[in-house]
N, C-alpha and C positions, 0 to 999 in steps of 0.2 A: 563406433565410428568417430566419436569425439576424440578418443585417444589416438586412433589411427591417423586422423587428419589434423590433430592438434587444434580442435575447436572448443570454444567456450559455449556451453549449453545453458539455457534458461528454460525451465518448464513454465510455459505461459498458459494460464487458465487452471490447469491441474485440479479440476473439481473432484477427482478421485485419488489425489495424491496421498490422502490419509490411509489408503489401502496398501501403499508401498513406501511407508516412511523409512524403513531401514534401508531399502534399496536406494532411495533417493539420497539419503544421508551418506551412504557408502560411495555413491557416485560423485558426491560433492556438487550437486546441481541445485542452484537456488530456484525458488518457485515464485511466480507472480500469481497470487491467489485470484481465482475467479471472482467476479463481482458478487459480494456476499448476498445481495438481495436478488440475484438472477433467478429466474424461474427454473425449477428442476425438471428439465425435459431434454430429450436427445442426449447429447454428449455430457450434459450436466445433470442427468437423471438422478445420480447418486451423490449430489453435492451435499455439503454440510456447512451450516453457519459457524461451526466450530473449527473450520479448516485452519485458520490462522493460529488459534491456540494449540492445535495439534502439531503444527509445524514448529511453533515455538517450543513446545514440550520435547520435541525430538531433536532440537538444536539445528534445524534446517533454516538457512537464511531465506527470507521471503519479503515480498512487498505486496501492497494492495493495489488494485486497479479499479477504475471507475467503470470501464466497459461501456458497451452500447448495445441496446436491444431495440429493434424497430418499433415495438409497441410503446416504448417510453418516449415522451415528447422531446426529451433532451438528454444529453449525456449525463449519466449518473454522477453524483458528487462524491469524490474520493474520500473526503472528510467524513461523510455519512457512512460510507462503506467501512472505514476504520472504526467508527463508533459502534457499528453493529457487531463487528468482530470483538470489540472490547466488552460489549454486552453479552457476548457468547463465549467468555472464558479467556480472552486475550488480555494480558496485562496492559493497562492504559498507557504506560510509558512505551511499551513495545508497539502499541497501536500507532502512536505518534511516530515512532522510529520507522515503522513500515511504510509510511507515506512521505518520509523526509530522507534521513541519512541511509536507511536500509534500501530504499528504492534507488537512491543515487549510487550506492555501492554496487548493486546488481547491474545498473546501466553503465558503470565505469566512469561516472562523472562526479564522484564524491570529493575529488580534489578541488572542485569549483563550487559545488552546491550541496545542500542536504543538511548542513549544520551551520551554526554561527561561529565562525572562526576568522581570525585576521587573514586577509588575502582572499577570502571567498566572497562570492556575490552576497550582498546583504539584503536578501529578500525576506520580508516579514508580513504577516497579516495580524491585525489587532482586533480582538473580539471583546464584546461587552459581558462575556461570561465564558463558561467552559466551551471551547470550540467543538467538543463532542456532543454538546447538548443542542437538540434541534431548535430550541428557541433562542439561541445565541445569535448575534449578528456581527458580521465583519464591519468594523468601524473605519478601517483604513488599511492601506498597504504601502509598503516601502519596497522598491525594486532597485537593486544595485545601489543601495544606500540613499536613494532619493524618494521622498514622499510623492506618491503618484495619485493617491486618492484618499479622501477623508469624508466622513459623514458627521455633520454636526448634530448633536442631540440636545 
């Protein structure tokens, strides 16, 4: 259908994408990975925390999502989701790419956001440690080149 109607497809969730890596790669379809910490039930019964690393190994473009589950009191944190993928075989640089430029590319907004380049929105978050470490804190943010928040320590 995508070819017939000239549609761009994105596989969203794809908790069993690892079962069809070759087919997905041949189709040229990027994947937005299911929330890494999502419970394995129903359509995610066969999920794996290694999904991102399996997609990376197959050369399939992908991004992370935070997702929402009703039993979780708030939306999951996408940075934590990427860190869990890194702890389960995904290269750390690729984990960061999957929530920045990789996600922007899949969404078609990479000319404006996703990396630090002249002419792009200058959005940054500053941490007191490794942003993938649970104990690190965000100390400040810059949005479109303007400091919008800081925490004095």
